[in-house]
N, C-alpha and C positions, 0 to 999 in steps of 0.2 A: 688898323681896322679896314682901311680902304684897300690895302693889298689883299686882305683876306676875301673881301667882296669880289675883287677883280679875279682872283684865283678861283673862286667858286664859280664865277661866270665862265671862265675858261674851261673848267671841268665840265660844266653843263653843256656848252657849245660842242665840245669834243664828244661827249656822250650822245648828243642828239645826232650829230653827223654819223657816228659809228652805228647808231640805231638804224638810221636810214640805210647805211651800207649792209647791215645785217638783214634788213627786209629785202633789199635787192638780191642779196645772196640766196635768200629763201626762194625768190622767184627764178633767178637764173641758174641756180645750182652751182655757181662758181665760188669755191672757197678761196679767199685771199687773206693773207696776213698783212696787217698794217702796224707800223711802229706805234707803240703805246705812248700816250702823252704822260710825262712824268712831272708832277707838280714842282714848281719853283726851279726848273732846270733850264727852260728855254726863255730867251728874252721875248719881248712882244713881237718883234719882226719874225723870229723863227717860229713862234707859235702860229702867227697868222699865215705864214708860208705853208706850214703843215696843214692847217685847216683848209686853205685854198686848194691844196693838192687833193685832200680827201673829197672836197666838194666837186672838183673836176672829175675825179674817178667815179663818183656817184652819178654825175651827169652822163659820162660816157657809157657806163653800164646800163643806165636807163635807156639811153638812145639805142644801144644794141638790143635790148629786150624788145623795144617797139619796132625795130627794123625787121625783125624776124617774122 
């Protein structure tokens, strides 16, 4: 039961970050492909690394929008 809850939260976090990236894409017009998160494939460290990378990408893209 606990693993199901953690996995659900992983999915939710991933979807929220990807939603932010989709919004940024709408604004900057740059379409980028990101590796999909696959349930129960990554360990916790790999998952967090992926989410950190997505968050960094979102931050960089937002900075580039506001620099222009």
